[in-house]
N, C-alpha and C positions, 0 to 999 in steps of 0.2 A: 484456619489461616487468613491472614490478614490479608486485602483484595483492593483497599483504597491506600496510593501513594501520595496525598497533594504533593510533596516535593517534585514528584514525577510528573503530574498533571500540568504544573508551572514549568518542567522543562517543555514540558510535548508543547504547550502554547507556544514558546517562543520559538523551537523548532519547525514548530507549522508557520511561523509567521517568518521566517528564515527561507522556508521553499518558495513560501508566496511571493516577496521579496524576490528571490531568483528567478522565478517565473516572470515575474512584471519588468524584469531588465533586462532578458535577452535582447537578443541581435531582433530588430524589429517591434520590437514589444513599446508600449507606452512610455515606460521610464528608461528607456536604454541612454537619452542623450543627459540624463540627469546624472544618471548613474556614471557614467564615462568622465561628469566634471568634478569627481569624488576622488579623495587621496587614492592611490594606488592602491593601501593596506583594507582601505574601509571597501573598494571597489571589487578587489581578490575576495576578501570577507563575504558580501553579500552575491557574489558568482556563484561562493563554495556553498549555496543553500542544496545544495545536492548530496550534500554529505548526511544533512539534516534526516534524508531517508532512512540510511544505515543504521543512525541510529536510534531513529524511528524502530526498526525491524530489532535493534537488541535489547531496547528498553520492553518491547513488546514482549520476546521471549523470558527475558527477567521476570514480567509480572506473571507473565502463564506460569513458568518455573515456580516461583512462590507461591503462586494461588493454588496448585494442582500436585503440588509436593506427595501429597499425601493420598490423592486421588488413587480408587482403584478403578482401572481403565474399562470395568464391565459395559457390556451391549448397551445398558440403561445411560450410566456415566459420559460413555461414547455419546451418544444423540445428547444428551444435555446440553455436553461439551461444543458438538458440530451445530449444533441450533444456536445457543450462543453465540459464535463465531461467526453464523452465517447472518444472522439476526442484526448484529452489531455494524456489518459492512453494508450485505446488497442493497437496504432499503436507498438509500443516498446514491449508492453507486449506480441502481435502475434508472432513477432521476438523472443523474447526470446523460448517463446513455439515450433517456427520451430526447434528453437538450440537443444533443448532438445526432438525433433521429432525420434529419433535412439534410445532412450532408453522408450521415449515411444511405438513406435512399438515391441521391444522386448518383453515389459512388459507382462505377462500373468495374472495379476488380477484378479478372478472373477468380474464379472462387469463393468470390462475396458471401454467398451461403454459411461456409464452412467459418470463416471467417466469423461472422455474424451468431454463428452458433457459438465458438469462441469464446469471444464477448458476454454472449448471455451467459456462458457457462463460469465466467471468470476464470479463466484458463489461459487467455489470450499471451500472456509472457511466458508460459511453458512450451510454445511454441516454438520459441528462438523469435528472429528475426523476421515480422509477416509484414505483405507490400499496402499495410492499411495505419491511417494516424489519424483514425474518428475520436479518440478519446485518451491522448496519449500518455496521461497520466496516471490511467489508470492500469499502469504498466504493475506501479508498486500494490496496488489493492491487490490484484494478479499474483503476485508475488507471495503477497500478507495469505492467501488463502491458501497457498500451497503450503506456508513454514505451520499456519494451521491442522492442517492435514496431516502432514509430517507428525507434529510433536506428538499426540498421543502414542504412536509407532516411535520413535526417540526417547521418550520416557520409559517405556515398557522394554526398549531392547537394554539401555545403559541401569536398569533396574539387574535385568539378568545378567549384565557383564559383572557386575559388582557384587 
């Protein structure tokens, strides 16, 4: 099954740019004053960049489904799938966590060790609202890892249901 979709790659580029613009134009950010000078429609479009994250999740689900529609989910295929998903996300995520390490070290939040463990395991978004903001954008990666984890289970469940 085809695993490369050039049109979706281009769309992902523009979605990523939209998310970046949304982050750079938020309250107190570098481009906040500039975006406030734009016509209301442009302002609303740029500040709606959070919607691109949902679109990323939908695209990811589409590509995973198309790529693994015929997969037999035995132990070997599941391990290859899991390794591929983790290897795709985790190295850059660890780099981002290393970049915020000074903030983590300074933080005096009670229960910090547990929150750090959740961040290291990329499950922080699975806990609901937590009182630390060390690496705020990583919530989306934590959600992505959740979807990656349940994807094979959903495929098996859907196949059995139909």
